[in-house]
PDB file of N, H, CA, C and O in Angstrom:
ATOM      1  N   MET A   1       0.843  -1.171   0.000  1.00  0.00           N
ATOM      2  CA  MET A   1       0.000   0.000   0.000  1.00  0.00           C
ATOM      3  C   MET A   1       0.892   1.239   0.000  1.00  0.00           C
ATOM      4  O   MET A   1       1.858   1.327   0.758  1.00  0.00           O
ATOM      5  N   HIS A   2       0.553   2.182  -0.855  1.00  0.00           N
ATOM      6  H   HIS A   2      -0.232   2.110  -1.470  1.00  0.00           H
ATOM      7  CA  HIS A   2       1.266   3.449  -0.905  1.00  0.00           C
ATOM      8  C   HIS A   2       0.508   4.448  -0.031  1.00  0.00           C
ATOM      9  O   HIS A   2      -0.673   4.708  -0.264  1.00  0.00           O
ATOM     10  N   ILE A   3       1.184   5.008   0.974  1.00  0.00           N
ATOM     11  H   ILE A   3       2.143   4.797   1.164  1.00  0.00           H
ATOM     12  CA  ILE A   3       0.556   5.935   1.916  1.00  0.00           C
ATOM     13  C   ILE A   3       1.223   7.292   1.774  1.00  0.00           C
ATOM     14  O   ILE A   3       2.444   7.412   1.874  1.00  0.00           O
ATOM     15  N   SER A   4       0.400   8.319   1.538  1.00  0.00           N
ATOM     16  H   SER A   4      -0.591   8.222   1.456  1.00  0.00           H
ATOM     17  CA  SER A   4       0.881   9.694   1.444  1.00  0.00           C
ATOM     18  C   SER A   4       0.292  10.481   2.614  1.00  0.00           C
ATOM     19  O   SER A   4      -0.927  10.582   2.748  1.00  0.00           O
ATOM     20  N   ILE A   5       1.163  11.039   3.461  1.00  0.00           N
ATOM     21  H   ILE A   5       2.153  10.957   3.352  1.00  0.00           H
ATOM     22  CA  ILE A   5       0.714  11.781   4.640  1.00  0.00           C
ATOM     23  C   ILE A   5       1.109  13.238   4.465  1.00  0.00           C
ATOM     24  O   ILE A   5       2.267  13.551   4.189  1.00  0.00           O
ATOM     25  N   THR A   6       0.124  14.132   4.631  1.00  0.00           N
ATOM     26  H   THR A   6      -0.817  13.877   4.856  1.00  0.00           H
ATOM     27  CA  THR A   6       0.351  15.566   4.526  1.00  0.00           C
ATOM     28  C   THR A   6      -0.045  16.220   5.844  1.00  0.00           C
ATOM     29  O   THR A   6      -1.092  15.912   6.413  1.00  0.00           O
ATOM     30  N   PHE A   7       0.801  17.125   6.319  1.00  0.00           N
ATOM     31  H   PHE A   7       1.651  17.376   5.857  1.00  0.00           H
ATOM     32  CA  PHE A   7       0.533  17.868   7.553  1.00  0.00           C
ATOM     33  C   PHE A   7       0.293  19.331   7.203  1.00  0.00           C
ATOM     34  O   PHE A   7       1.101  19.943   6.505  1.00  0.00           O
ATOM     35  N   LYS A   8      -0.822  19.900   7.688  1.00  0.00           N
ATOM     36  H   LYS A   8      -1.479  19.403   8.255  1.00  0.00           H
ATOM     37  CA  LYS A   8      -1.123  21.313   7.481  1.00  0.00           C
ATOM     38  C   LYS A   8      -1.256  21.990   8.841  1.00  0.00           C
ATOM     39  O   LYS A   8      -2.064  21.577   9.674  1.00  0.00           O
ATOM     40  N   ASN A   9      -0.469  23.015   9.055  1.00  0.00           N
ATOM     41  H   ASN A   9       0.188  23.350   8.379  1.00  0.00           H
ATOM     42  CA  ASN A   9      -0.479  23.790  10.301  1.00  0.00           C
ATOM     43  C   ASN A   9      -0.184  22.928  11.521  1.00  0.00           C
ATOM     44  O   ASN A   9      -0.646  23.232  12.621  1.00  0.00           O
ATOM     45  N   ILE A  10       0.573  21.868  11.341  1.00  0.00           N
ATOM     46  H   ILE A  10       0.949  21.621  10.448  1.00  0.00           H
ATOM     47  CA  ILE A  10       0.938  20.967  12.433  1.00  0.00           C
ATOM     48  C   ILE A  10       2.340  20.424  12.126  1.00  0.00           C
ATOM     49  O   ILE A  10       2.690  20.186  10.970  1.00  0.00           O
ATOM     50  N   ASP A  11       3.116  20.238  13.168  1.00  0.00           N
ATOM     51  H   ASP A  11       2.832  20.431  14.107  1.00  0.00           H
ATOM     52  CA  ASP A  11       4.457  19.682  13.000  1.00  0.00           C
ATOM     53  C   ASP A  11       4.362  18.174  12.790  1.00  0.00           C
ATOM     54  O   ASP A  11       3.608  17.484  13.477  1.00  0.00           O
ATOM     55  N   SER A  12       5.130  17.680  11.840  1.00  0.00           N
ATOM     56  H   SER A  12       5.743  18.240  11.282  1.00  0.00           H
ATOM     57  CA  SER A  12       5.125  16.241  11.596  1.00  0.00           C
ATOM     58  C   SER A  12       5.963  15.540  12.663  1.00  0.00           C
ATOM     59  O   SER A  12       6.994  16.050  13.102  1.00  0.00           O
ATOM     60  N   SER A  13       5.502  14.374  13.065  1.00  0.00           N
ATOM     61  H   SER A  13       4.665  13.959  12.708  1.00  0.00           H
ATOM     62  CA  SER A  13       6.244  13.593  14.054  1.00  0.00           C
ATOM     63  C   SER A  13       6.378  12.162  13.566  1.00  0.00           C
ATOM     64  O   SER A  13       5.484  11.625  12.911  1.00  0.00           O
ATOM     65  N   ASP A  14       7.502  11.558  13.892  1.00  0.00           N
ATOM     66  H   ASP A  14       8.228  11.994  14.424  1.00  0.00           H
ATOM     67  CA  ASP A  14       7.741  10.177  13.485  1.00  0.00           C
ATOM     68  C   ASP A  14       6.799   9.214  14.189  1.00  0.00           C
ATOM     69  O   ASP A  14       6.413   8.195  13.616  1.00  0.00           O
ATOM     70  N   ALA A  15       6.424   9.527  15.426  1.00  0.00           N
ATOM     71  H   ALA A  15       6.737  10.355  15.891  1.00  0.00           H
ATOM     72  CA  ALA A  15       5.509   8.656  16.166  1.00  0.00           C
ATOM     73  C   ALA A  15       4.134   8.621  15.502  1.00  0.00           C
ATOM     74  O   ALA A  15       3.512   7.563  15.405  1.00  0.00           O
ATOM     75  N   LEU A  16       3.670   9.767  15.052  1.00  0.00           N
ATOM     76  H   LEU A  16       4.175  10.626  15.131  1.00  0.00           H
ATOM     77  CA  LEU A  16       2.374   9.831  14.389  1.00  0.00           C
ATOM     78  C   LEU A  16       2.412   9.109  13.045  1.00  0.00           C
ATOM     79  O   LEU A  16       1.467   8.402  12.693  1.00  0.00           O
ATOM     80  N   LYS A  17       3.491   9.283  12.298  1.00  0.00           N
ATOM     81  H   LYS A  17       4.258   9.858  12.584  1.00  0.00           H
ATOM     82  CA  LYS A  17       3.637   8.594  11.015  1.00  0.00           C
ATOM     83  C   LYS A  17       3.687   7.082  11.198  1.00  0.00           C
ATOM     84  O   LYS A  17       3.062   6.345  10.435  1.00  0.00           O
ATOM     85  N   SER A  18       4.424   6.615  12.202  1.00  0.00           N
ATOM     86  H   SER A  18       4.932   7.214  12.822  1.00  0.00           H
ATOM     87  CA  SER A  18       4.523   5.169  12.411  1.00  0.00           C
ATOM     88  C   SER A  18       3.185   4.590  12.873  1.00  0.00           C
ATOM     89  O   SER A  18       2.852   3.459  12.521  1.00  0.00           O
ATOM     90  N   HIS A  19       2.415   5.350  13.657  1.00  0.00           N
ATOM     91  H   HIS A  19       2.686   6.269  13.942  1.00  0.00           H
ATOM     92  CA  HIS A  19       1.090   4.888  14.091  1.00  0.00           C
ATOM     93  C   HIS A  19       0.157   4.745  12.889  1.00  0.00           C
ATOM     94  O   HIS A  19      -0.586   3.768  12.792  1.00  0.00           O
ATOM     95  N   ILE A  20       0.194   5.709  11.982  1.00  0.00           N
ATOM     96  H   ILE A  20       0.797   6.502  12.062  1.00  0.00           H
ATOM     97  CA  ILE A  20      -0.639   5.648  10.780  1.00  0.00           C
ATOM     98  C   ILE A  20      -0.232   4.464   9.903  1.00  0.00           C
ATOM     99  O   ILE A  20      -1.093   3.733   9.413  1.00  0.00           O
ATOM    100  N   HIS A  21       1.071   4.271   9.700  1.00  0.00           N
ATOM    101  H   HIS A  21       1.771   4.865  10.098  1.00  0.00           H
ATOM    102  CA  HIS A  21       1.543   3.142   8.892  1.00  0.00           C
ATOM    103  C   HIS A  21       1.157   1.808   9.532  1.00  0.00           C
ATOM    104  O   HIS A  21       0.813   0.862   8.824  1.00  0.00           O
ATOM    105  N   GLU A  22       1.208   1.724  10.836  1.00  0.00           N
ATOM    106  H   GLU A  22       1.488   2.492  11.412  1.00  0.00           H
ATOM    107  CA  GLU A  22       0.836   0.487  11.535  1.00  0.00           C
ATOM    108  C   GLU A  22      -0.630   0.150  11.311  1.00  0.00           C
ATOM    109  O   GLU A  22      -0.966  -1.001  11.033  1.00  0.00           O
ATOM    110  N   LYS A  23      -1.501   1.137  11.430  1.00  0.00           N
ATOM    111  H   LYS A  23      -1.228   2.072  11.656  1.00  0.00           H
ATOM    112  CA  LYS A  23      -2.937   0.908  11.245  1.00  0.00           C
ATOM    113  C   LYS A  23      -3.278   0.563   9.795  1.00  0.00           C
ATOM    114  O   LYS A  23      -4.105  -0.314   9.543  1.00  0.00           O
ATOM    115  N   PHE A  24      -2.646   1.248   8.844  1.00  0.00           N
ATOM    116  H   PHE A  24      -1.974   1.960   9.048  1.00  0.00           H
ATOM    117  CA  PHE A  24      -2.950   0.987   7.441  1.00  0.00           C
ATOM    118  C   PHE A  24      -2.307  -0.302   6.946  1.00  0.00           C
ATOM    119  O   PHE A  24      -2.806  -0.894   5.989  1.00  0.00           O
ATOM    120  N   ASP A  25      -1.228  -0.754   7.555  1.00  0.00           N
ATOM    121  H   ASP A  25      -0.822  -0.273   8.332  1.00  0.00           H
ATOM    122  CA  ASP A  25      -0.661  -2.057   7.205  1.00  0.00           C
ATOM    123  C   ASP A  25      -1.622  -3.175   7.593  1.00  0.00           C
ATOM    124  O   ASP A  25      -1.729  -4.180   6.890  1.00  0.00           O
ATOM    125  N   ARG A  26      -2.314  -3.001   8.705  1.00  0.00           N
ATOM    126  H   ARG A  26      -2.227  -2.185   9.276  1.00  0.00           H
ATOM    127  CA  ARG A  26      -3.313  -3.986   9.125  1.00  0.00           C
ATOM    128  C   ARG A  26      -4.474  -4.019   8.131  1.00  0.00           C
ATOM    129  O   ARG A  26      -4.995  -5.088   7.814  1.00  0.00           O
ATOM    130  N   LEU A  27      -4.878  -2.844   7.640  1.00  0.00           N
ATOM    131  H   LEU A  27      -4.455  -1.975   7.897  1.00  0.00           H
ATOM    132  CA  LEU A  27      -5.949  -2.758   6.649  1.00  0.00           C
ATOM    133  C   LEU A  27      -5.507  -3.339   5.308  1.00  0.00           C
ATOM    134  O   LEU A  27      -6.309  -3.947   4.599  1.00  0.00           O
ATOM    135  N   ASP A  28      -4.243  -3.154   4.964  1.00  0.00           N
ATOM    136  H   ASP A  28      -3.592  -2.660   5.541  1.00  0.00           H
ATOM    137  CA  ASP A  28      -3.712  -3.642   3.697  1.00  0.00           C
ATOM    138  C   ASP A  28      -3.788  -5.165   3.590  1.00  0.00           C
ATOM    139  O   ASP A  28      -3.927  -5.699   2.490  1.00  0.00           O
ATOM    140  N   LYS A  29      -3.700  -5.859   4.709  1.00  0.00           N
ATOM    141  H   LYS A  29      -3.588  -5.425   5.603  1.00  0.00           H
ATOM    142  CA  LYS A  29      -3.783  -7.324   4.708  1.00  0.00           C
ATOM    143  C   LYS A  29      -5.154  -7.810   4.259  1.00  0.00           C
ATOM    144  O   LYS A  29      -5.276  -8.925   3.750  1.00  0.00           O
ATOM    145  N   MET A  30      -6.196  -6.985   4.440  1.00  0.00           N
ATOM    146  H   MET A  30      -6.096  -6.080   4.853  1.00  0.00           H
ATOM    147  CA  MET A  30      -7.556  -7.373   4.076  1.00  0.00           C
ATOM    148  C   MET A  30      -7.889  -7.095   2.615  1.00  0.00           C
ATOM    149  O   MET A  30      -8.878  -7.614   2.096  1.00  0.00           O
ATOM    150  N   LEU A  31      -7.068  -6.277   1.944  1.00  0.00           N
ATOM    151  H   LEU A  31      -6.265  -5.856   2.366  1.00  0.00           H
ATOM    152  CA  LEU A  31      -7.351  -5.907   0.561  1.00  0.00           C
ATOM    153  C   LEU A  31      -6.684  -6.869  -0.408  1.00  0.00           C
ATOM    154  O   LEU A  31      -5.581  -7.356  -0.159  1.00  0.00           O
ATOM    155  N   ASP A  32      -7.371  -7.139  -1.523  1.00  0.00           N
ATOM    156  H   ASP A  32      -8.266  -6.743  -1.725  1.00  0.00           H
ATOM    157  CA  ASP A  32      -6.856  -8.081  -2.524  1.00  0.00           C
ATOM    158  C   ASP A  32      -5.822  -7.458  -3.451  1.00  0.00           C
ATOM    159  O   ASP A  32      -4.858  -8.120  -3.835  1.00  0.00           O
ATOM    160  N   SER A  33      -6.011  -6.202  -3.812  1.00  0.00           N
ATOM    161  H   SER A  33      -6.794  -5.665  -3.499  1.00  0.00           H
ATOM    162  CA  SER A  33      -5.113  -5.552  -4.765  1.00  0.00           C
ATOM    163  C   SER A  33      -4.407  -4.366  -4.108  1.00  0.00           C
ATOM    164  O   SER A  33      -4.808  -3.926  -3.030  1.00  0.00           O
ATOM    165  N   PRO A  34      -3.368  -3.851  -4.745  1.00  0.00           N
ATOM    166  CA  PRO A  34      -2.638  -2.717  -4.165  1.00  0.00           C
ATOM    167  C   PRO A  34      -3.551  -1.494  -3.987  1.00  0.00           C
ATOM    168  O   PRO A  34      -4.451  -1.246  -4.789  1.00  0.00           O
ATOM    169  N   ALA A  35      -3.295  -0.756  -2.933  1.00  0.00           N
ATOM    170  H   ALA A  35      -2.564  -0.958  -2.282  1.00  0.00           H
ATOM    171  CA  ALA A  35      -4.132   0.394  -2.609  1.00  0.00           C
ATOM    172  C   ALA A  35      -3.285   1.654  -2.497  1.00  0.00           C
ATOM    173  O   ALA A  35      -2.060   1.606  -2.376  1.00  0.00           O
ATOM    174  N   ASP A  36      -3.988   2.786  -2.542  1.00  0.00           N
ATOM    175  H   ASP A  36      -4.982   2.825  -2.640  1.00  0.00           H
ATOM    176  CA  ASP A  36      -3.357   4.089  -2.410  1.00  0.00           C
ATOM    177  C   ASP A  36      -4.133   4.871  -1.356  1.00  0.00           C
ATOM    178  O   ASP A  36      -5.345   5.045  -1.477  1.00  0.00           O
ATOM    179  N   ALA A  37      -3.436   5.342  -0.322  1.00  0.00           N
ATOM    180  H   ALA A  37      -2.451   5.200  -0.223  1.00  0.00           H
ATOM    181  CA  ALA A  37      -4.075   6.100   0.752  1.00  0.00           C
ATOM    182  C   ALA A  37      -3.469   7.490   0.815  1.00  0.00           C
ATOM    183  O   ALA A  37      -2.249   7.648   0.854  1.00  0.00           O
ATOM    184  N   ARG A  38      -4.336   8.497   0.825  1.00  0.00           N
ATOM    185  H   ARG A  38      -5.327   8.369   0.794  1.00  0.00           H
ATOM    186  CA  ARG A  38      -3.906   9.885   0.984  1.00  0.00           C
ATOM    187  C   ARG A  38      -4.507  10.406   2.280  1.00  0.00           C
ATOM    188  O   ARG A  38      -5.727  10.428   2.445  1.00  0.00           O
ATOM    189  N   ILE A  39      -3.650  10.822   3.189  1.00  0.00           N
ATOM    190  H   ILE A  39      -2.659  10.805   3.055  1.00  0.00           H
ATOM    191  CA  ILE A  39      -4.073  11.253   4.515  1.00  0.00           C
ATOM    192  C   ILE A  39      -3.621  12.692   4.726  1.00  0.00           C
ATOM    193  O   ILE A  39      -2.457  13.025   4.504  1.00  0.00           O
ATOM    194  N   VAL A  40      -4.550  13.542   5.155  1.00  0.00           N
ATOM    195  H   VAL A  40      -5.496  13.272   5.335  1.00  0.00           H
ATOM    196  CA  VAL A  40      -4.237  14.935   5.444  1.00  0.00           C
ATOM    197  C   VAL A  40      -4.595  15.198   6.899  1.00  0.00           C
ATOM    198  O   VAL A  40      -5.747  15.045   7.304  1.00  0.00           O
ATOM    199  N   LEU A  41      -3.597  15.597   7.681  1.00  0.00           N
ATOM    200  H   LEU A  41      -2.661  15.721   7.352  1.00  0.00           H
ATOM    201  CA  LEU A  41      -3.796  15.973   9.074  1.00  0.00           C
ATOM    202  C   LEU A  41      -3.658  17.486   9.170  1.00  0.00           C
ATOM    203  O   LEU A  41      -2.661  18.045   8.713  1.00  0.00           O
ATOM    204  N   SER A  42      -4.646  18.155   9.760  1.00  0.00           N
ATOM    205  H   SER A  42      -5.456  17.701  10.131  1.00  0.00           H
ATOM    206  CA  SER A  42      -4.582  19.606   9.837  1.00  0.00           C
ATOM    207  C   SER A  42      -5.158  20.114  11.151  1.00  0.00           C
ATOM    208  O   SER A  42      -5.924  19.432  11.832  1.00  0.00           O
ATOM    209  N   VAL A  43      -4.760  21.339  11.479  1.00  0.00           N
ATOM    210  H   VAL A  43      -4.138  21.893  10.925  1.00  0.00           H
ATOM    211  CA  VAL A  43      -5.276  22.023  12.661  1.00  0.00           C
ATOM    212  C   VAL A  43      -5.794  23.377  12.215  1.00  0.00           C
ATOM    213  O   VAL A  43      -5.075  24.154  11.586  1.00  0.00           O
ATOM    214  N   GLU A  44      -7.056  23.654  12.546  1.00  0.00           N
ATOM    215  H   GLU A  44      -7.640  23.023  13.057  1.00  0.00           H
ATOM    216  CA  GLU A  44      -7.663  24.948  12.257  1.00  0.00           C
ATOM    217  C   GLU A  44      -8.233  25.493  13.556  1.00  0.00           C
ATOM    218  O   GLU A  44      -9.188  24.948  14.110  1.00  0.00           O
ATOM    219  N   LYS A  45      -7.639  26.564  14.028  1.00  0.00           N
ATOM    220  H   LYS A  45      -6.864  27.007  13.579  1.00  0.00           H
ATOM    221  CA  LYS A  45      -7.975  27.164  15.319  1.00  0.00           C
ATOM    222  C   LYS A  45      -7.883  26.096  16.405  1.00  0.00           C
ATOM    223  O   LYS A  45      -6.775  25.714  16.781  1.00  0.00           O
ATOM    224  N   ILE A  46      -9.013  25.598  16.923  1.00  0.00           N
ATOM    225  H   ILE A  46      -9.913  25.908  16.618  1.00  0.00           H
ATOM    226  CA  ILE A  46      -8.956  24.578  17.984  1.00  0.00           C
ATOM    227  C   ILE A  46      -9.407  23.201  17.497  1.00  0.00           C
ATOM    228  O   ILE A  46      -9.553  22.278  18.298  1.00  0.00           O
ATOM    229  N   ARG A  47      -9.627  23.058  16.183  1.00  0.00           N
ATOM    230  H   ARG A  47      -9.508  23.808  15.532  1.00  0.00           H
ATOM    231  CA  ARG A  47     -10.104  21.785  15.635  1.00  0.00           C
ATOM    232  C   ARG A  47      -8.957  20.993  15.022  1.00  0.00           C
ATOM    233  O   ARG A  47      -8.151  21.532  14.264  1.00  0.00           O
ATOM    234  N   ASN A  48      -8.895  19.723  15.356  1.00  0.00           N
ATOM    235  H   ASN A  48      -9.550  19.285  15.971  1.00  0.00           H
ATOM    236  CA  ASN A  48      -7.963  18.783  14.722  1.00  0.00           C
ATOM    237  C   ASN A  48      -8.763  18.001  13.690  1.00  0.00           C
ATOM    238  O   ASN A  48      -9.805  17.426  14.005  1.00  0.00           O
ATOM    239  N   ILE A  49      -8.272  17.983  12.458  1.00  0.00           N
ATOM    240  H   ILE A  49      -7.425  18.449  12.201  1.00  0.00           H
ATOM    241  CA  ILE A  49      -9.020  17.379  11.355  1.00  0.00           C
ATOM    242  C   ILE A  49      -8.140  16.340  10.656  1.00  0.00           C
ATOM    243  O   ILE A  49      -6.963  16.583  10.389  1.00  0.00           O
ATOM    244  N   ILE A  50      -8.729  15.184  10.369  1.00  0.00           N
ATOM    245  H   ILE A  50      -9.685  14.986  10.586  1.00  0.00           H
ATOM    246  CA  ILE A  50      -8.066  14.173   9.546  1.00  0.00           C
ATOM    247  C   ILE A  50      -8.986  13.863   8.370  1.00  0.00           C
ATOM    248  O   ILE A  50     -10.190  13.669   8.537  1.00  0.00           O
ATOM    249  N   ASP A  51      -8.401  13.822   7.193  1.00  0.00           N
ATOM    250  H   ASP A  51      -7.422  13.980   7.057  1.00  0.00           H
ATOM    251  CA  ASP A  51      -9.128  13.556   5.964  1.00  0.00           C
ATOM    252  C   ASP A  51      -8.425  12.400   5.262  1.00  0.00           C
ATOM    253  O   ASP A  51      -7.240  12.499   4.942  1.00  0.00           O
ATOM    254  N   ILE A  52      -9.142  11.306   5.019  1.00  0.00           N
ATOM    255  H   ILE A  52     -10.104  11.225   5.279  1.00  0.00           H
ATOM    256  CA  ILE A  52      -8.553  10.094   4.439  1.00  0.00           C
ATOM    257  C   ILE A  52      -9.260   9.756   3.136  1.00  0.00           C
ATOM    258  O   ILE A  52     -10.489   9.712   3.083  1.00  0.00           O
ATOM    259  N   ASN A  53      -8.480   9.517   2.083  1.00  0.00           N
ATOM    260  H   ASN A  53      -7.482   9.553   2.126  1.00  0.00           H
ATOM    261  CA  ASN A  53      -8.984   9.018   0.806  1.00  0.00           C
ATOM    262  C   ASN A  53      -8.257   7.716   0.511  1.00  0.00           C
ATOM    263  O   ASN A  53      -7.034   7.694   0.373  1.00  0.00           O
ATOM    264  N   LEU A  54      -9.015   6.634   0.415  1.00  0.00           N
ATOM    265  H   LEU A  54     -10.009   6.652   0.527  1.00  0.00           H
ATOM    266  CA  LEU A  54      -8.458   5.315   0.144  1.00  0.00           C
ATOM    267  C   LEU A  54      -9.009   4.818  -1.187  1.00  0.00           C
ATOM    268  O   LEU A  54     -10.222   4.753  -1.384  1.00  0.00           O
ATOM    269  N   THR A  55      -8.103   4.468  -2.095  1.00  0.00           N
ATOM    270  H   THR A  55      -7.117   4.521  -1.935  1.00  0.00           H
ATOM    271  CA  THR A  55      -8.494   3.967  -3.408  1.00  0.00           C
ATOM    272  C   THR A  55      -7.862   2.601  -3.614  1.00  0.00           C
ATOM    273  O   THR A  55      -6.652   2.425  -3.469  1.00  0.00           O
ATOM    274  N   CYS A  56      -8.714   1.631  -3.958  1.00  0.00           N
ATOM    275  H   CYS A  56      -9.697   1.774  -4.076  1.00  0.00           H
ATOM    276  CA  CYS A  56      -8.241   0.271  -4.191  1.00  0.00           C
ATOM    277  C   CYS A  56      -9.108  -0.364  -5.270  1.00  0.00           C
ATOM    278  O   CYS A  56     -10.290  -0.631  -5.049  1.00  0.00           O
ATOM    279  N   ASN A  57      -8.523  -0.602  -6.427  1.00  0.00           N
ATOM    280  H   ASN A  57      -7.563  -0.385  -6.606  1.00  0.00           H
ATOM    281  CA  ASN A  57      -9.206  -1.234  -7.546  1.00  0.00           C
ATOM    282  C   ASN A  57     -10.554  -0.552  -7.816  1.00  0.00           C
ATOM    283  O   ASN A  57     -10.572   0.519  -8.423  1.00  0.00           O
ATOM    284  N   LYS A  58     -11.658  -1.122  -7.397  1.00  0.00           N
ATOM    285  H   LYS A  58     -11.643  -1.992  -6.905  1.00  0.00           H
ATOM    286  CA  LYS A  58     -12.982  -0.542  -7.631  1.00  0.00           C
ATOM    287  C   LYS A  58     -13.544   0.159  -6.396  1.00  0.00           C
ATOM    288  O   LYS A  58     -14.646   0.707  -6.441  1.00  0.00           O
ATOM    289  N   ILE A  59     -12.807   0.145  -5.313  1.00  0.00           N
ATOM    290  H   ILE A  59     -11.912  -0.299  -5.276  1.00  0.00           H
ATOM    291  CA  ILE A  59     -13.289   0.712  -4.051  1.00  0.00           C
ATOM    292  C   ILE A  59     -12.676   2.093  -3.838  1.00  0.00           C
ATOM    293  O   ILE A  59     -11.466   2.275  -3.970  1.00  0.00           O
ATOM    294  N   LYS A  60     -13.528   3.062  -3.506  1.00  0.00           N
ATOM    295  H   LYS A  60     -14.511   2.915  -3.399  1.00  0.00           H
ATOM    296  CA  LYS A  60     -13.065   4.398  -3.138  1.00  0.00           C
ATOM    297  C   LYS A  60     -13.753   4.773  -1.822  1.00  0.00           C
ATOM    298  O   LYS A  60     -14.981   4.797  -1.733  1.00  0.00           O
ATOM    299  N   ILE A  61     -12.943   5.063  -0.810  1.00  0.00           N
ATOM    300  H   ILE A  61     -11.945   5.043  -0.883  1.00  0.00           H
ATOM    301  CA  ILE A  61     -13.477   5.404   0.502  1.00  0.00           C
ATOM    302  C   ILE A  61     -12.954   6.779   0.893  1.00  0.00           C
ATOM    303  O   ILE A  61     -11.760   7.057   0.778  1.00  0.00           O
ATOM    304  N   HIS A  62     -13.856   7.633   1.356  1.00  0.00           N
ATOM    305  H   HIS A  62     -14.826   7.407   1.450  1.00  0.00           H
ATOM    306  CA  HIS A  62     -13.490   8.957   1.852  1.00  0.00           C
ATOM    307  C   HIS A  62     -14.011   9.069   3.281  1.00  0.00           C
ATOM    308  O   HIS A  62     -15.179   8.791   3.551  1.00  0.00           O
ATOM    309  N   ALA A  63     -13.123   9.482   4.199  1.00  0.00           N
ATOM    310  H   ALA A  63     -12.174   9.708   3.980  1.00  0.00           H
ATOM    311  CA  ALA A  63     -13.519   9.650   5.594  1.00  0.00           C
ATOM    312  C   ALA A  63     -12.929  10.958   6.112  1.00  0.00           C
ATOM    313  O   ALA A  63     -11.812  11.336   5.759  1.00  0.00           O
ATOM    314  N   LYS A  64     -13.699  11.638   6.953  1.00  0.00           N
ATOM    315  H   LYS A  64     -14.606  11.331   7.240  1.00  0.00           H
ATOM    316  CA  LYS A  64     -13.247  12.895   7.540  1.00  0.00           C
ATOM    317  C   LYS A  64     -13.736  12.933   8.976  1.00  0.00           C
ATOM    318  O   LYS A  64     -14.883  12.597   9.270  1.00  0.00           O
ATOM    319  N   GLU A  65     -12.844  13.351   9.865  1.00  0.00           N
ATOM    320  H   GLU A  65     -11.912  13.624   9.626  1.00  0.00           H
ATOM    321  CA  GLU A  65     -13.184  13.425  11.290  1.00  0.00           C
ATOM    322  C   GLU A  65     -12.613  14.702  11.861  1.00  0.00           C
ATOM    323  O   GLU A  65     -11.492  15.096  11.540  1.00  0.00           O
ATOM    324  N   GLU A  66     -13.394  15.347  12.713  1.00  0.00           N
ATOM    325  H   GLU A  66     -14.304  15.027  12.974  1.00  0.00           H
ATOM    326  CA  GLU A  66     -12.963  16.551  13.412  1.00  0.00           C
ATOM    327  C   GLU A  66     -13.108  16.339  14.908  1.00  0.00           C
ATOM    328  O   GLU A  66     -14.076  15.742  15.378  1.00  0.00           O
ATOM    329  N   ALA A  67     -12.133  16.837  15.640  1.00  0.00           N
ATOM    330  H   ALA A  67     -11.346  17.323  15.257  1.00  0.00           H
ATOM    331  CA  ALA A  67     -12.201  16.738  17.107  1.00  0.00           C
ATOM    332  C   ALA A  67     -11.689  18.018  17.725  1.00  0.00           C
ATOM    333  O   ALA A  67     -11.660  18.145  18.949  1.00  0.00           O
TER     334      ALA A  67
END
């Protein structure tokens, strides 16, 4: 699985990157064909936002969470 991580208005950390790779490696085991994941982590004022786009063969998943 190819994982692209983008940080906006937040400092990148190796711990956060390794946590994301660990979770997506577990997901990759369930997929039949190679996948592409684009992850955007951002901070706007007091909101932490993650935006995930996962593309695999015929499957396209978009998820967004704010906290």
